[in-house]
All heavy atoms as a GROMACS GRO file, in nm:
protein
  564
    1MET      N    1  -0.974  -1.620   0.938
    1MET     CA    2  -1.053  -1.535   0.851
    1MET      C    3  -1.041  -1.390   0.898
    1MET      O    4  -1.062  -1.362   1.016
    1MET     CB    5  -1.198  -1.582   0.858
    1MET     CG    6  -1.280  -1.548   0.739
    1MET     SD    7  -1.231  -1.653   0.602
    1MET     CE    8  -1.301  -1.565   0.471
    2PRO      N    9  -1.008  -1.297   0.810
    2PRO     CA   10  -0.996  -1.157   0.851
    2PRO      C   11  -1.132  -1.099   0.890
    2PRO      O   12  -1.237  -1.142   0.844
    2PRO     CB   13  -0.941  -1.087   0.728
    2PRO     CG   14  -0.951  -1.183   0.616
    2PRO     CD   15  -0.974  -1.318   0.671
    3VAL      N   16  -1.127  -0.998   0.976
    3VAL     CA   17  -1.248  -0.930   1.020
    3VAL      C   18  -1.312  -0.854   0.905
    3VAL      O   19  -1.433  -0.845   0.895
    3VAL     CB   20  -1.217  -0.837   1.139
    3VAL    CG1   21  -1.339  -0.758   1.180
    3VAL    CG2   22  -1.161  -0.916   1.255
    4MET      N   23  -1.228  -0.796   0.818
    4MET     CA   24  -1.280  -0.725   0.701
    4MET      C   25  -1.182  -0.740   0.586
    4MET      O   26  -1.063  -0.763   0.607
    4MET     CB   27  -1.304  -0.577   0.733
    4MET     CG   28  -1.180  -0.495   0.750
    4MET     SD   29  -1.213  -0.321   0.784
    4MET     CE   30  -1.246  -0.328   0.958
    5ASN      N   31  -1.234  -0.725   0.464
    5ASN     CA   32  -1.146  -0.734   0.348
    5ASN      C   33  -1.091  -0.596   0.312
    5ASN      O   34  -1.126  -0.496   0.375
    5ASN     CB   35  -1.220  -0.799   0.229
    5ASN     CG   36  -1.338  -0.718   0.181
    5ASN    OD1   37  -1.342  -0.595   0.193
    5ASN    ND2   38  -1.437  -0.786   0.126
    6GLY      N   39  -1.007  -0.591   0.211
    6GLY     CA   40  -0.945  -0.465   0.171
    6GLY      C   41  -1.043  -0.360   0.122
    6GLY      O   42  -1.023  -0.241   0.141
    7TYR      N   43  -1.151  -0.406   0.059
    7TYR     CA   44  -1.252  -0.312   0.011
    7TYR      C   45  -1.321  -0.242   0.127
    7TYR      O   46  -1.339  -0.121   0.126
    7TYR     CB   47  -1.355  -0.382  -0.077
    7TYR     CG   48  -1.296  -0.451  -0.198
    7TYR    CD1   49  -1.311  -0.587  -0.217
    7TYR    CD2   50  -1.224  -0.380  -0.293
    7TYR    CE1   51  -1.257  -0.651  -0.328
    7TYR    CE2   52  -1.170  -0.441  -0.404
    7TYR     CZ   53  -1.186  -0.578  -0.420
    7TYR     OH   54  -1.132  -0.639  -0.530
    8GLU      N   55  -1.359  -0.320   0.226
    8GLU     CA   56  -1.426  -0.262   0.343
    8GLU      C   57  -1.329  -0.172   0.421
    8GLU      O   58  -1.367  -0.064   0.467
    8GLU     CB   59  -1.482  -0.371   0.435
    8GLU     CG   60  -1.554  -0.318   0.556
    8GLU     CD   61  -1.674  -0.230   0.525
    8GLU    OE1   62  -1.736  -0.244   0.418
    8GLU    OE2   63  -1.707  -0.144   0.609
    9ALA      N   64  -1.205  -0.216   0.435
    9ALA     CA   65  -1.105  -0.134   0.505
    9ALA      C   66  -1.088   0.000   0.432
    9ALA      O   67  -1.081   0.106   0.497
    9ALA     CB   68  -0.971  -0.208   0.512
   10THR      N   69  -1.083  -0.004   0.300
   10THR     CA   70  -1.069   0.120   0.222
   10THR      C   71  -1.189   0.211   0.242
   10THR      O   72  -1.173   0.332   0.261
   10THR     CB   73  -1.050   0.088   0.073
   10THR    OG1   74  -0.931   0.010   0.058
   10THR    CG2   75  -1.038   0.214  -0.010
   11ARG      N   76  -1.308   0.155   0.238
   11ARG     CA   77  -1.429   0.236   0.260
   11ARG      C   78  -1.424   0.306   0.395
   11ARG      O   79  -1.456   0.425   0.407
   11ARG     CB   80  -1.554   0.149   0.251
   11ARG     CG   81  -1.590   0.111   0.111
   11ARG     CD   82  -1.724   0.034   0.108
   11ARG     NE   83  -1.736  -0.037  -0.017
   11ARG     CZ   84  -1.704  -0.165  -0.037
   11ARG    NH1   85  -1.658  -0.239   0.063
   11ARG    NH2   86  -1.717  -0.220  -0.156
   12ARG      N   87  -1.381   0.233   0.497
   12ARG     CA   88  -1.374   0.292   0.632
   12ARG      C   89  -1.266   0.400   0.641
   12ARG      O   90  -1.285   0.502   0.706
   12ARG     CB   91  -1.351   0.183   0.735
   12ARG     CG   92  -1.471   0.093   0.752
   12ARG     CD   93  -1.452  -0.004   0.863
   12ARG     NE   94  -1.563  -0.097   0.871
   12ARG     CZ   95  -1.582  -0.178   0.973
   12ARG    NH1   96  -1.499  -0.178   1.076
   12ARG    NH2   97  -1.684  -0.260   0.974
   13ILE      N   98  -1.153   0.375   0.576
   13ILE     CA   99  -1.046   0.476   0.574
   13ILE      C  100  -1.095   0.602   0.505
   13ILE      O  101  -1.076   0.713   0.554
   13ILE     CB  102  -0.919   0.420   0.504
   13ILE    CG1  103  -0.854   0.314   0.592
   13ILE    CG2  104  -0.822   0.533   0.472
   13ILE    CD1  105  -0.747   0.232   0.522
   14ARG      N  106  -1.160   0.587   0.390
   14ARG     CA  107  -1.210   0.703   0.316
   14ARG      C  108  -1.314   0.779   0.396
   14ARG      O  109  -1.318   0.903   0.395
   14ARG     CB  110  -1.269   0.661   0.181
   14ARG     CG  111  -1.167   0.604   0.084
   14ARG     CD  112  -1.059   0.705   0.051
   14ARG     NE  113  -0.966   0.649  -0.047
   14ARG     CZ  114  -0.836   0.657  -0.036
   14ARG    NH1  115  -0.781   0.721   0.065
   14ARG    NH2  116  -0.758   0.604  -0.127
   15GLU      N  117  -1.398   0.707   0.467
   15GLU     CA  118  -1.499   0.772   0.552
   15GLU      C  119  -1.432   0.855   0.661
   15GLU      O  120  -1.469   0.970   0.685
   15GLU     CB  121  -1.589   0.665   0.615
   15GLU     CG  122  -1.700   0.720   0.700
   15GLU     CD  123  -1.786   0.609   0.757
   15GLU    OE1  124  -1.826   0.518   0.681
   15GLU    OE2  125  -1.810   0.612   0.879
   16GLU      N  126  -1.332   0.798   0.725
   16GLU     CA  127  -1.260   0.870   0.831
   16GLU      C  128  -1.184   0.989   0.774
   16GLU      O  129  -1.183   1.097   0.832
   16GLU     CB  130  -1.164   0.774   0.902
   16GLU     CG  131  -1.103   0.827   1.027
   16GLU     CD  132  -1.203   0.849   1.141
   16GLU    OE1  133  -1.311   0.787   1.142
   16GLU    OE2  134  -1.170   0.929   1.230
   17GLU      N  135  -1.120   0.971   0.659
   17GLU     CA  136  -1.045   1.080   0.597
   17GLU      C  137  -1.134   1.199   0.563
   17GLU      O  138  -1.091   1.314   0.573
   17GLU     CB  139  -0.979   1.031   0.467
   17GLU     CG  140  -0.861   0.941   0.488
   17GLU     CD  141  -0.806   0.889   0.358
   17GLU    OE1  142  -0.881   0.880   0.257
   17GLU    OE2  143  -0.686   0.857   0.356
   18SER      N  144  -1.256   1.170   0.522
   18SER     CA  145  -1.347   1.278   0.483
   18SER      C  146  -1.374   1.374   0.598
   18SER      O  147  -1.402   1.491   0.577
   18SER     CB  148  -1.477   1.223   0.427
   18SER     OG  149  -1.553   1.161   0.529
   19ARG      N  150  -1.362   1.326   0.719
   19ARG     CA  151  -1.382   1.412   0.837
   19ARG      C  152  -1.269   1.511   0.857
   19ARG      O  153  -1.286   1.615   0.920
   19ARG     CB  154  -1.395   1.326   0.962
   19ARG     CG  155  -1.515   1.237   0.961
   19ARG     CD  156  -1.523   1.153   1.086
   19ARG     NE  157  -1.633   1.059   1.073
   19ARG     CZ  158  -1.639   0.944   1.132
   19ARG    NH1  159  -1.542   0.906   1.214
   19ARG    NH2  160  -1.741   0.865   1.114
   20TYR      N  161  -1.151   1.477   0.804
   20TYR     CA  162  -1.033   1.559   0.828
   20TYR      C  163  -0.978   1.624   0.701
   20TYR      O  164  -0.877   1.695   0.706
   20TYR     CB  165  -0.923   1.474   0.894
   20TYR     CG  166  -0.966   1.419   1.027
   20TYR    CD1  167  -1.014   1.289   1.038
   20TYR    CD2  168  -0.963   1.498   1.141
   20TYR    CE1  169  -1.055   1.238   1.160
   20TYR    CE2  170  -1.005   1.448   1.264
   20TYR     CZ  171  -1.050   1.319   1.271
   20TYR     OH  172  -1.092   1.269   1.392
   21GLY      N  173  -1.039   1.598   0.588
   21GLY     CA  174  -0.994   1.658   0.463
   21GLY      C  175  -0.859   1.608   0.416
   21GLY      O  176  -0.782   1.684   0.358
   22ILE      N  177  -0.830   1.480   0.441
   22ILE     CA  178  -0.703   1.422   0.398
   22ILE      C  179  -0.730   1.308   0.300
   22ILE      O  180  -0.842   1.262   0.286
   22ILE     CB  181  -0.618   1.371   0.518
   22ILE    CG1  182  -0.695   1.263   0.595
   22ILE    CG2  183  -0.580   1.487   0.608
   22ILE    CD1  184  -0.615   1.198   0.704
   23ARG      N  185  -0.624   1.263   0.234
   23ARG     CA  186  -0.638   1.150   0.140
   23ARG      C  187  -0.509   1.070   0.143
   23ARG      O  188  -0.401   1.121   0.115
   23ARG     CB  189  -0.664   1.203   0.000
   23ARG     CG  190  -0.669   1.098  -0.108
   23ARG     CD  191  -0.807   1.052  -0.133
   23ARG     NE  192  -0.807   0.953  -0.242
   23ARG     CZ  193  -0.916   0.897  -0.285
   23ARG    NH1  194  -1.030   0.928  -0.232
   23ARG    NH2  195  -0.911   0.808  -0.380
   24THR      N  196  -0.520   0.942   0.176
   24THR     CA  197  -0.409   0.849   0.178
   24THR      C  198  -0.416   0.762   0.053
   24THR      O  199  -0.520   0.702   0.027
   24THR     CB  200  -0.417   0.758   0.303
   24THR    OG1  201  -0.421   0.840   0.419
   24THR    CG2  202  -0.300   0.663   0.310
   25PRO      N  203  -0.309   0.753  -0.025
   25PRO     CA  204  -0.313   0.666  -0.143
   25PRO      C  205  -0.329   0.519  -0.100
   25PRO      O  206  -0.263   0.473  -0.007
   25PRO     CB  207  -0.177   0.688  -0.208
   25PRO     CG  208  -0.126   0.817  -0.154
   25PRO     CD  209  -0.184   0.828  -0.017
   26ILE      N  210  -0.418   0.448  -0.166
   26ILE     CA  211  -0.439   0.307  -0.139
   26ILE      C  212  -0.432   0.232  -0.272
   26ILE      O  213  -0.501   0.266  -0.368
   26ILE     CB  214  -0.576   0.282  -0.073
   26ILE    CG1  215  -0.583   0.355   0.061
   26ILE    CG2  216  -0.600   0.132  -0.054
   26ILE    CD1  217  -0.718   0.346   0.130
   27ILE      N  218  -0.348   0.129  -0.275
   27ILE     CA  219  -0.327   0.049  -0.395
   27ILE      C  220  -0.376  -0.093  -0.368
   27ILE      O  221  -0.332  -0.156  -0.272
   27ILE     CB  222  -0.179   0.044  -0.435
   27ILE    CG1  223  -0.124   0.186  -0.452
   27ILE    CG2  224  -0.158  -0.039  -0.560
   27ILE    CD1  225   0.028   0.190  -0.468
   28ALA      N  226  -0.463  -0.143  -0.454
   28ALA     CA  227  -0.508  -0.283  -0.445
   28ALA      C  228  -0.406  -0.370  -0.517
   28ALA      O  229  -0.376  -0.348  -0.633
   28ALA     CB  230  -0.645  -0.299  -0.509
   29LEU      N  231  -0.352  -0.469  -0.446
   29LEU     CA  232  -0.262  -0.567  -0.506
   29LEU      C  233  -0.335  -0.701  -0.500
   29LEU      O  234  -0.352  -0.757  -0.392
   29LEU     CB  235  -0.130  -0.576  -0.429
   29LEU     CG  236  -0.050  -0.447  -0.419
   29LEU    CD1  237   0.072  -0.466  -0.330
   29LEU    CD2  238  -0.007  -0.402  -0.556
   30THR      N  239  -0.379  -0.749  -0.614
   30THR     CA  240  -0.461  -0.870  -0.615
   30THR      C  241  -0.412  -0.969  -0.719
   30THR      O  242  -0.333  -0.935  -0.807
   30THR     CB  243  -0.608  -0.837  -0.648
   30THR    OG1  244  -0.617  -0.797  -0.784
   30THR    CG2  245  -0.662  -0.727  -0.559
   31ALA      N  246  -0.459  -1.091  -0.706
   31ALA     CA  247  -0.433  -1.192  -0.807
   31ALA      C  248  -0.538  -1.185  -0.916
   31ALA      O  249  -0.529  -1.254  -1.016
   31ALA     CB  250  -0.434  -1.330  -0.743
   32ASN      N  251  -0.636  -1.098  -0.899
   32ASN     CA  252  -0.749  -1.086  -0.991
   32ASN      C  253  -0.726  -0.970  -1.087
   32ASN      O  254  -0.731  -0.855  -1.047
   32ASN     CB  255  -0.877  -1.065  -0.910
   32ASN     CG  256  -1.000  -1.058  -0.996
   32ASN    OD1  257  -0.992  -1.065  -1.118
   32ASN    ND2  258  -1.114  -1.044  -0.933
   33SER      N  259  -0.705  -1.001  -1.212
   33SER     CA  260  -0.684  -0.894  -1.311
   33SER      C  261  -0.811  -0.866  -1.390
   33SER      O  262  -0.809  -0.789  -1.485
   33SER     CB  263  -0.571  -0.931  -1.406
   33SER     OG  264  -0.606  -1.046  -1.482
   34MET      N  265  -0.920  -0.927  -1.350
   34MET     CA  266  -1.045  -0.910  -1.423
   34MET      C  267  -1.103  -0.771  -1.400
   34MET      O  268  -1.075  -0.705  -1.302
   34MET     CB  269  -1.144  -1.019  -1.382
   34MET     CG  270  -1.088  -1.158  -1.411
   34MET     SD  271  -1.201  -1.291  -1.382
   34MET     CE  272  -1.341  -1.248  -1.478
   35GLU      N  273  -1.186  -0.729  -1.494
   35GLU     CA  274  -1.248  -0.596  -1.488
   35GLU      C  275  -1.327  -0.576  -1.359
   35GLU      O  276  -1.328  -0.468  -1.303
   35GLU     CB  277  -1.340  -0.579  -1.610
   35GLU     CG  278  -1.400  -0.441  -1.622
   35GLU     CD  279  -1.298  -0.333  -1.654
   35GLU    OE1  280  -1.198  -0.364  -1.719
   35GLU    OE2  281  -1.320  -0.218  -1.612
   36LYS      N  282  -1.392  -0.679  -1.309
   36LYS     CA  283  -1.471  -0.668  -1.187
   36LYS      C  284  -1.381  -0.630  -1.068
   36LYS      O  285  -1.420  -0.548  -0.986
   36LYS     CB  286  -1.543  -0.800  -1.157
   36LYS     CG  287  -1.614  -0.801  -1.023
   36LYS     CD  288  -1.761  -0.819  -1.038
   36LYS     CE  289  -1.833  -0.838  -0.908
   36LYS     NZ  290  -1.840  -0.724  -0.822
   37GLY      N  291  -1.262  -0.686  -1.060
   37GLY     CA  292  -1.170  -0.651  -0.953
   37GLY      C  293  -1.132  -0.504  -0.957
   37GLY      O  294  -1.128  -0.437  -0.855
   38LEU      N  295  -1.107  -0.453  -1.076
   38LEU     CA  296  -1.075  -0.311  -1.094
   38LEU      C  297  -1.195  -0.225  -1.054
   38LEU      O  298  -1.181  -0.128  -0.980
   38LEU     CB  299  -1.037  -0.283  -1.239
   38LEU     CG  300  -1.022  -0.137  -1.279
   38LEU    CD1  301  -0.912  -0.070  -1.200
   38LEU    CD2  302  -0.996  -0.124  -1.427
   39GLN      N  303  -1.311  -0.263  -1.100
   39GLN     CA  304  -1.433  -0.187  -1.067
   39GLN      C  305  -1.459  -0.187  -0.917
   39GLN      O  306  -1.489  -0.082  -0.859
   39GLN     CB  307  -1.553  -0.247  -1.141
   39GLN     CG  308  -1.682  -0.174  -1.116
   39GLN     CD  309  -1.799  -0.236  -1.191
   39GLN    OE1  310  -1.782  -0.323  -1.276
   39GLN    NE2  311  -1.918  -0.192  -1.158
   40ASP      N  312  -1.446  -0.301  -0.852
   40ASP     CA  313  -1.468  -0.309  -0.707
   40ASP      C  314  -1.368  -0.222  -0.632
   40ASP      O  315  -1.404  -0.154  -0.536
   40ASP     CB  316  -1.455  -0.454  -0.659
   40ASP     CG  317  -1.570  -0.542  -0.705
   40ASP    OD1  318  -1.674  -0.488  -0.749
   40ASP    OD2  319  -1.555  -0.666  -0.698
   41ALA      N  320  -1.242  -0.223  -0.676
   41ALA     CA  321  -1.139  -0.144  -0.610
   41ALA      C  322  -1.168   0.006  -0.623
   41ALA      O  323  -1.158   0.081  -0.526
   41ALA     CB  324  -1.001  -0.176  -0.669
   42MET      N  325  -1.206   0.049  -0.741
   42MET     CA  326  -1.235   0.191  -0.763
   42MET      C  327  -1.360   0.234  -0.685
   42MET      O  328  -1.363   0.342  -0.626
   42MET     CB  329  -1.251   0.220  -0.912
   42MET     CG  330  -1.127   0.196  -0.997
   42MET     SD  331  -0.984   0.295  -0.949
   42MET     CE  332  -0.877   0.170  -0.880
   43GLU      N  333  -1.462   0.149  -0.683
   43GLU     CA  334  -1.584   0.181  -0.609
   43GLU      C  335  -1.558   0.191  -0.459
   43GLU      O  336  -1.623   0.269  -0.390
   43GLU     CB  337  -1.693   0.078  -0.638
   43GLU     CG  338  -1.753   0.092  -0.775
   43GLU     CD  339  -1.853  -0.017  -0.807
   43GLU    OE1  340  -1.880  -0.104  -0.722
   43GLU    OE2  341  -1.906  -0.016  -0.920
   44ALA      N  342  -1.463   0.114  -0.409
   44ALA     CA  343  -1.429   0.117  -0.267
   44ALA      C  344  -1.348   0.242  -0.231
   44ALA      O  345  -1.338   0.278  -0.115
   44ALA     CB  346  -1.351  -0.008  -0.228
   45GLY      N  347  -1.289   0.307  -0.334
   45GLY     CA  348  -1.211   0.428  -0.309
   45GLY      C  349  -1.062   0.409  -0.322
   45GLY      O  350  -0.984   0.497  -0.285
   46MET      N  351  -1.018   0.296  -0.375
   46MET     CA  352  -0.875   0.273  -0.396
   46MET      C  353  -0.827   0.358  -0.512
   46MET      O  354  -0.904   0.392  -0.602
   46MET     CB  355  -0.848   0.125  -0.421
   46MET     CG  356  -0.879   0.040  -0.301
   46MET     SD  357  -0.845  -0.134  -0.332
   46MET     CE  358  -0.904  -0.205  -0.179
   47ASP      N  359  -0.700   0.393  -0.509
   47ASP     CA  360  -0.643   0.479  -0.613
   47ASP      C  361  -0.594   0.400  -0.734
   47ASP      O  362  -0.599   0.449  -0.846
   47ASP     CB  363  -0.527   0.561  -0.555
   47ASP     CG  364  -0.576   0.653  -0.446
   47ASP    OD1  365  -0.644   0.752  -0.480
   47ASP    OD2  366  -0.550   0.626  -0.328
   48LEU      N  367  -0.545   0.281  -0.710
   48LEU     CA  368  -0.493   0.196  -0.818
   48LEU      C  369  -0.530   0.052  -0.791
   48LEU      O  370  -0.547   0.011  -0.676
   48LEU     CB  371  -0.340   0.206  -0.827
   48LEU     CG  372  -0.280   0.337  -0.871
   48LEU    CD1  373  -0.129   0.334  -0.852
   48LEU    CD2  374  -0.313   0.366  -1.016
   49HIS      N  375  -0.536  -0.027  -0.898
   49HIS     CA  376  -0.559  -0.171  -0.889
   49HIS      C  377  -0.452  -0.238  -0.972
   49HIS      O  378  -0.445  -0.217  -1.094
   49HIS     CB  379  -0.699  -0.204  -0.942
   49HIS     CG  380  -0.727  -0.351  -0.944
   49HIS    ND1  381  -0.700  -0.429  -1.054
   49HIS    CD2  382  -0.780  -0.433  -0.851
   49HIS    CE1  383  -0.736  -0.554  -1.027
   49HIS    NE2  384  -0.784  -0.558  -0.906
   50LEU      N  385  -0.368  -0.319  -0.908
   50LEU     CA  386  -0.260  -0.388  -0.978
   50LEU      C  387  -0.273  -0.537  -0.957
   50LEU      O  388  -0.299  -0.583  -0.845
   50LEU     CB  389  -0.124  -0.341  -0.925
   50LEU     CG  390  -0.097  -0.191  -0.932
   50LEU    CD1  391   0.032  -0.158  -0.860
   50LEU    CD2  392  -0.091  -0.146  -1.077
   51ALA      N  393  -0.257  -0.613  -1.064
   51ALA     CA  394  -0.265  -0.759  -1.056
   51ALA      C  395  -0.124  -0.817  -1.039
   51ALA      O  396  -0.030  -0.776  -1.106
   51ALA     CB  397  -0.331  -0.815  -1.181
   52LYS      N  398  -0.112  -0.911  -0.946
   52LYS     CA  399   0.015  -0.977  -0.922
   52LYS      C  400   0.041  -1.079  -1.033
   52LYS      O  401  -0.054  -1.130  -1.090
   52LYS     CB  402   0.013  -1.048  -0.786
   52LYS     CG  403  -0.003  -0.952  -0.670
   52LYS     CD  404   0.006  -1.022  -0.538
   52LYS     CE  405  -0.130  -1.070  -0.492
   52LYS     NZ  406  -0.130  -1.128  -0.361
   53PRO      N  407   0.165  -1.111  -1.062
   53PRO     CA  408   0.287  -1.060  -1.001
   53PRO      C  409   0.323  -0.923  -1.058
   53PRO      O  410   0.294  -0.893  -1.174
   53PRO     CB  411   0.393  -1.162  -1.038
   53PRO     CG  412   0.345  -1.220  -1.168
   53PRO     CD  413   0.193  -1.216  -1.162
   54ILE      N  414   0.386  -0.843  -0.975
   54ILE     CA  415   0.428  -0.708  -1.014
   54ILE      C  416   0.578  -0.698  -0.991
   54ILE      O  417   0.625  -0.721  -0.879
   54ILE     CB  418   0.355  -0.601  -0.931
   54ILE    CG1  419   0.204  -0.621  -0.940
   54ILE    CG2  420   0.393  -0.461  -0.978
   54ILE    CD1  421   0.128  -0.552  -0.831
   55PRO      N  422   0.654  -0.665  -1.092
   55PRO     CA  423   0.800  -0.652  -1.074
   55PRO      C  424   0.832  -0.542  -0.972
   55PRO      O  425   0.766  -0.437  -0.967
   55PRO     CB  426   0.850  -0.613  -1.213
   55PRO     CG  427   0.740  -0.648  -1.308
   55PRO     CD  428   0.613  -0.640  -1.231
   56LYS      N  429   0.932  -0.566  -0.889
   56LYS     CA  430   0.970  -0.470  -0.786
   56LYS      C  431   0.997  -0.330  -0.841
   56LYS      O  432   0.953  -0.232  -0.780
   56LYS     CB  433   1.091  -0.521  -0.708
   56LYS     CG  434   1.058  -0.635  -0.617
   56LYS     CD  435   1.182  -0.684  -0.542
   56LYS     CE  436   1.149  -0.807  -0.462
   56LYS     NZ  437   1.267  -0.860  -0.393
   57PRO      N  438   1.067  -0.316  -0.953
   57PRO     CA  439   1.089  -0.180  -1.005
   57PRO      C  440   0.957  -0.108  -1.038
   57PRO      O  441   0.945   0.013  -1.020
   57PRO     CB  442   1.173  -0.201  -1.131
   57PRO     CG  443   1.239  -0.333  -1.111
   57PRO     CD  444   1.141  -0.415  -1.032
   58ARG      N  445   0.859  -0.182  -1.084
   58ARG     CA  446   0.728  -0.122  -1.116
   58ARG      C  447   0.661  -0.073  -0.988
   58ARG      O  448   0.604   0.037  -0.985
   58ARG     CB  449   0.640  -0.226  -1.187
   58ARG     CG  450   0.499  -0.181  -1.211
   58ARG     CD  451   0.485  -0.105  -1.342
   58ARG     NE  452   0.343  -0.082  -1.369
   58ARG     CZ  453   0.288   0.038  -1.371
   58ARG    NH1  454   0.361   0.145  -1.352
   58ARG    NH2  455   0.160   0.053  -1.394
   59ILE      N  456   0.665  -0.151  -0.882
   59ILE     CA  457   0.607  -0.109  -0.754
   59ILE      C  458   0.677   0.016  -0.704
   59ILE      O  459   0.613   0.112  -0.661
   59ILE     CB  460   0.616  -0.222  -0.649
   59ILE    CG1  461   0.527  -0.340  -0.691
   59ILE    CG2  462   0.574  -0.171  -0.511
   59ILE    CD1  463   0.544  -0.462  -0.605
   60ALA      N  464   0.808   0.016  -0.710
   60ALA     CA  465   0.885   0.132  -0.664
   60ALA      C  466   0.847   0.257  -0.742
   60ALA      O  467   0.830   0.365  -0.684
   60ALA     CB  468   1.035   0.104  -0.676
   61GLN      N  469   0.832   0.245  -0.873
   61GLN     CA  470   0.796   0.360  -0.956
   61GLN      C  471   0.655   0.410  -0.922
   61GLN      O  472   0.631   0.531  -0.914
   61GLN     CB  473   0.805   0.326  -1.104
   61GLN     CG  474   0.783   0.446  -1.194
   61GLN     CD  475   0.887   0.556  -1.171
   61GLN    OE1  476   1.006   0.531  -1.179
   61GLN    NE2  477   0.842   0.677  -1.142
   62ILE      N  478   0.563   0.320  -0.899
   62ILE     CA  479   0.426   0.358  -0.864
   62ILE      C  480   0.423   0.433  -0.732
   62ILE      O  481   0.358   0.537  -0.720
   62ILE     CB  482   0.335   0.234  -0.860
   62ILE    CG1  483   0.313   0.182  -1.003
   62ILE    CG2  484   0.202   0.265  -0.792
   62ILE    CD1  485   0.250   0.045  -1.009
   63VAL      N  486   0.494   0.382  -0.633
   63VAL     CA  487   0.498   0.449  -0.502
   63VAL      C  488   0.562   0.586  -0.516
   63VAL      O  489   0.513   0.686  -0.460
   63VAL     CB  490   0.572   0.362  -0.397
   63VAL    CG1  491   0.597   0.439  -0.269
   63VAL    CG2  492   0.492   0.235  -0.369
   64LEU      N  493   0.671   0.596  -0.590
   64LEU     CA  494   0.737   0.725  -0.613
   64LEU      C  495   0.642   0.823  -0.681
   64LEU      O  496   0.631   0.939  -0.640
   64LEU     CB  497   0.863   0.706  -0.696
   64LEU     CG  498   0.945   0.831  -0.727
   64LEU    CD1  499   0.995   0.895  -0.597
   64LEU    CD2  500   1.060   0.797  -0.817
   65ASP      N  501   0.571   0.777  -0.783
   65ASP     CA  502   0.475   0.863  -0.853
   65ASP      C  503   0.365   0.911  -0.759
   65ASP      O  504   0.326   1.028  -0.762
   65ASP     CB  505   0.413   0.790  -0.972
   65ASP     CG  506   0.512   0.764  -1.084
   65ASP    OD1  507   0.622   0.825  -1.084
   65ASP    OD2  508   0.479   0.682  -1.173
   66LEU      N  509   0.315   0.822  -0.675
   66LEU     CA  510   0.211   0.861  -0.579
   66LEU      C  511   0.266   0.963  -0.479
   66LEU      O  512   0.196   1.060  -0.446
   66LEU     CB  513   0.156   0.739  -0.505
   66LEU     CG  514   0.057   0.655  -0.581
   66LEU    CD1  515   0.027   0.527  -0.504
   66LEU    CD2  516  -0.071   0.730  -0.608
   67CYS      N  517   0.387   0.943  -0.432
   67CYS     CA  518   0.447   1.039  -0.337
   67CYS      C  519   0.463   1.176  -0.401
   67CYS      O  520   0.435   1.277  -0.339
   67CYS     CB  521   0.581   0.988  -0.288
   67CYS     SG  522   0.569   0.847  -0.176
   68ASN      N  523   0.508   1.178  -0.526
   68ASN     CA  524   0.524   1.304  -0.597
   68ASN      C  525   0.390   1.372  -0.620
   68ASN      O  526   0.379   1.493  -0.610
   68ASN     CB  527   0.596   1.283  -0.729
   68ASN     CG  528   0.743   1.253  -0.710
   68ASN    OD1  529   0.804   1.291  -0.610
   68ASN    ND2  530   0.801   1.181  -0.803
   69HIS      N  531   0.289   1.293  -0.649
   69HIS     CA  532   0.155   1.347  -0.672
   69HIS      C  533   0.099   1.408  -0.543
   69HIS      O  534   0.038   1.514  -0.546
   69HIS     CB  535   0.062   1.238  -0.724
   69HIS     CG  536  -0.077   1.284  -0.747
   69HIS    ND1  537  -0.112   1.367  -0.851
   69HIS    CD2  538  -0.191   1.262  -0.676
   69HIS    CE1  539  -0.242   1.392  -0.844
   69HIS    NE2  540  -0.292   1.330  -0.738
   70VAL      N  541   0.119   1.342  -0.432
   70VAL     CA  542   0.068   1.389  -0.302
   70VAL      C  543   0.136   1.519  -0.262
   70VAL      O  544   0.074   1.611  -0.208
   70VAL     CB  545   0.086   1.281  -0.193
   70VAL    CG1  546   0.057   1.338  -0.054
   70VAL    CG2  547  -0.003   1.161  -0.221
   71GLN      N  548   0.264   1.533  -0.293
   71GLN     CA  549   0.340   1.654  -0.255
   71GLN      C  550   0.298   1.775  -0.339
   71GLN      O  551   0.310   1.887  -0.296
   71GLN     CB  552   0.488   1.630  -0.270
   71GLN     CG  553   0.543   1.534  -0.167
   71GLN     CD  554   0.690   1.506  -0.188
   71GLN    OE1  555   0.752   1.555  -0.281
   71GLN    NE2  556   0.748   1.427  -0.099
   72ASN      N  557   0.250   1.751  -0.461
   72ASN     CA  558   0.215   1.863  -0.550
   72ASN      C  559   0.078   1.907  -0.527
   72ASN      O  560  -0.013   1.913  -0.496
   72ASN     CB  561   0.233   1.824  -0.696
   72ASN     CG  562   0.378   1.801  -0.727
   72ASN    OD1  563   0.466   1.864  -0.669
   72ASN    ND2  564   0.406   1.710  -0.817
   0.00000   0.00000   0.00000
């Protein structure tokens, strides 16, 4: 059993980032495509919520878009 789930890890990362004025993109990859999963991910501070399975080209495009967004 993990010590914490992805939501808690994201909350802690966001808390730490706020001290330094930085922002790391975080993407939730879940088997849950329900609205509650999306809401939980956004409330935790995640940037995107994607339901599996996700085609590799789609993942690559999302990461590229996030990298471009962070640079601008």
